C-alpha positions as CSV (number, residue, x, y, z in Angstrom):
1,M,0.0,0.0,0.0
2,P,1.4,3.4,-0.9
3,K,2.1,6.1,1.7
4,M,-0.7,8.5,2.6
5,K,-0.2,12.0,1.1
6,T,-0.8,15.1,3.3
7,K,-3.4,17.5,1.9
8,S,-1.4,20.5,0.7
9,S,-4.2,22.9,1.6
10,A,-4.3,21.7,5.2
11,K,-0.5,21.7,5.5
12,K,-0.5,25.4,4.7
13,R,-3.4,26.4,7.0
14,F,-2.8,24.4,10.2
15,K,0.0,23.9,12.7
16,L,0.3,21.6,15.7
17,T,0.8,22.9,19.2
18,G,3.1,21.2,21.7
19,T,0.1,19.6,23.4
20,G,-1.3,18.2,20.2
21,K,-4.0,20.8,19.5
22,I,-4.3,22.4,16.1
23,K,-3.7,26.1,15.6
24,R,-5.5,28.0,12.9
25,K,-5.8,31.6,11.6
26,H,-9.0,33.6,11.5
27,A,-10.8,34.3,8.3
28,F,-11.9,37.7,6.9
29,K,-8.5,39.3,7.4
30,S,-7.2,39.4,3.8
31,H,-9.1,42.1,2.0
32,I,-12.0,44.6,2.2
33,L,-10.6,45.8,5.4
34,T,-11.8,49.4,5.1
35,K,-15.3,48.7,6.3
36,K,-14.1,46.6,9.3
37,S,-13.4,48.3,12.6
38,T,-9.9,48.5,14.1
39,K,-11.1,46.3,17.0
40,Q,-12.4,43.6,14.7
41,K,-9.2,43.6,12.6
42,R,-7.1,43.4,15.7
43,N,-9.0,40.5,17.1
44,L,-8.8,38.6,13.8
45,T,-5.0,38.9,14.0
46,H,-4.6,36.4,16.8
47,T,-4.5,32.7,16.1
48,G,-7.2,30.4,17.4
49,L,-7.7,26.7,18.0
50,V,-9.7,24.3,15.8
51,D,-13.0,23.2,17.4
52,K,-13.0,19.7,18.8
53,A,-15.7,18.6,16.3
54,D,-13.4,19.4,13.4
55,E,-10.1,18.1,15.0
56,A,-10.4,14.5,13.8
57,N,-11.1,15.6,10.2
58,I,-8.1,17.9,10.1
59,K,-5.8,15.4,11.7
60,N,-6.9,12.9,9.0
61,Q,-6.0,15.4,6.3
62,L,-2.6,16.0,7.9
63,C,-2.0,12.2,8.2
64,L,-1.6,12.3,11.9
65,K,-4.0,9.6,12.8
């Protein structure tokens, strides 16, 4: 059986933390920023964690499970 390939899109978007959780960036921060408030843009800058419901799916895409 051949090796499993990692999904390139997932590889670019997600990183693992030291405890095994998955880090992600917030959406809506790339363009059309003029109509968004400074507070909203600042809060979108920080990274977040992937929800527990989606974690298994993303780990599968990253070939971690």
